[in-house]
N, C-alpha and C positions, 0 to 999 in steps of 0.2 A: 085514233090513238093506237099505238102499237106497243105491246108488252113483250120484251125479250126476257126469257126466264131460263134458269137452270134449276130444275126441281130438286136436284141433289143438294145444292148449296143454298137454295132458296134466295137467290139473288135476282131481283127484278129491276128492270130498267124500262121505265115508261118514257116514251118519246112521242110527243104530240104531233110532230111534223113528219113522221115517217109513215110512208104507205106500206101496210103490211104485205102487200103483194110484191114489194121490192126488197124484202128482208131475206137474207140467206144465212142459214146456220151451217157452220163448218165444224165438224168434229175431227180431231186429230189424235193420232196415237200417242204423241208425247209433247211435252212442253217446248222442246227445242224447235219442233216444226211449227208450233203455234207462234213462237217468237219470230221465227224466220218469215213466216207468212205475214204476220202483222207488220214487220219492218218493211217488207216489200210493198204492202198496201199503203203505207203512210208517206211514200215519196212519189214524185212525178216520174213517169217513164215515157220513152218514145219507142214506138214499134212501127216499122215500115213507114216512117214519116208522120205517123199519127201520134199526137200527145195524149197520154192518159194521165189525168189528174189524180192526186191522192184520194183515197177512199176513206171516208170517216167510218170507223168501226169500233166495236167494243170487244173485249176479251174477258172471258170468265176463267179464272185460274185460282191457284192456291194463294189467297190474299195474304196470309201471314208471312210466308216466305218471300213473296213479292215486296212486301213492306220492309222486311229485314234487309233485302237486297237494295231497295231504294234508299234506305237510311245509310247504307254503306256508300253508295254513290254520292249522296249528299255530303258525306264526310270527305270524300275525295275532292269535291269542289272546294273544300276549305284548304286544300293543299297549296293554293295560290299564295298563302302566307309564307310558305317555305319552312315553316316550323316543324321540326321532327315530331313534336307532340301530336300533330294532326295525323301522322302516319301510325303512331301508337293507337290513337283512337280508331282509325280505320281497321287496323288489325284486330282490335277488340270487338268491333262490330262484325267483322267476318267470323270471328269465333262464335259470337252469339247467333249468327245466321246458321252456322253448322250445328250448334247445340239445338236450335229449334228444329232443324232438319232431322237430326238424330232422334229428337223426342217424338216427332211425328211418325217416323219409321226408322227404327234403329238399324244402322249399317256401320260396318267397320270403317268405311271410307269417311263418313260424316264425323264419326267419333275421333278418328285420327286427325282430320282437318281442323276440328275444333281445338283439339289439344295443341296441334302445331301452331295455329294462329295465336292461341293464348301464350304459348312459350315465346313465340317471336315478338309479340307485343311487349312482353316483359323484357326481352333482350334489347329491343329498340329503346324502350324507356330507360334502360340502364346504360345505354350507349354501347352495347355489345354488337358484334358482327352478326348479320343475318346469314343463316346457313342454307336457306332455301332459295333455289333459283327463281321461282315465281315471286317470292316476297322480296328478293333483292331487286327484281324489276320494278317493284313499287318504289323502292328507295331511289332508283335512277329517275323514275317519273317525277318523284317529289323534287329532286334536285334540278331537273330540266324544266319543270313546270308543265302543266297540262293544257295550257293555252286558253285559259278563261278570258273572255272578252267583255264580260259584264252583261251579256244577254242570257237569261236563265235557260232557255231551250238549247242554245248552242253550247253553253257551258255544261249542261247536263249530258249532252251527247259526247263532249270531250272527256268528261269524267267517266262516263260509261265505257269509252274506248280503253281506258286504263284497265278495267276488268277484262275486257275482250282480249287485250294483248298479253295479259299475264297468264302464264301456264298454270293450269289446274283450277281455274275459277270459272269455267264454262257454265256450270250450273247457276252460279250467282248472276252471270251476265244474261242467261236465258230468262231468269225471273225478272230482272230489272228491265229487260227489253219489253216485257208485257205491260209495263206502266206507261201511261200517256200523260203528257203535259198539255194543259189547255190554257 
């Protein structure tokens, strides 16, 4: 039995079928690199004609922000209905994400993002015009559809791409990229 642990967060993962001699811990300076590395490891690659299969792995991260980001992506998956109320819900959830981020470590950027998302959610709910470039991209994605096909993993990736393509939500995308669907 192998136990992977992060003593600071006291998160333990017991895996009975893992050889402890084949376990590697990678420490990274920032969450963006962790998300990038994790995304690379989860897909098949070919190098010099040799196929490298995806590598099963776990990531220890700030769970609260990751869950807030994941709930936001889940709300984007609801955009397939084409209902503008789903966009309002997503903007409200983005505001909650930034409120949580600001509560954990107060920054001007997080506070402003929370306020802007809240104001925009109210504007969308009232039928007013969105004044932010990033948030207007959401409206375009809502109108065009995000390409849900009825397969949860593929739909999750499609919804996650909406965050990736929207200007200013890189941090939300980073956190949601750390979540894995099994």
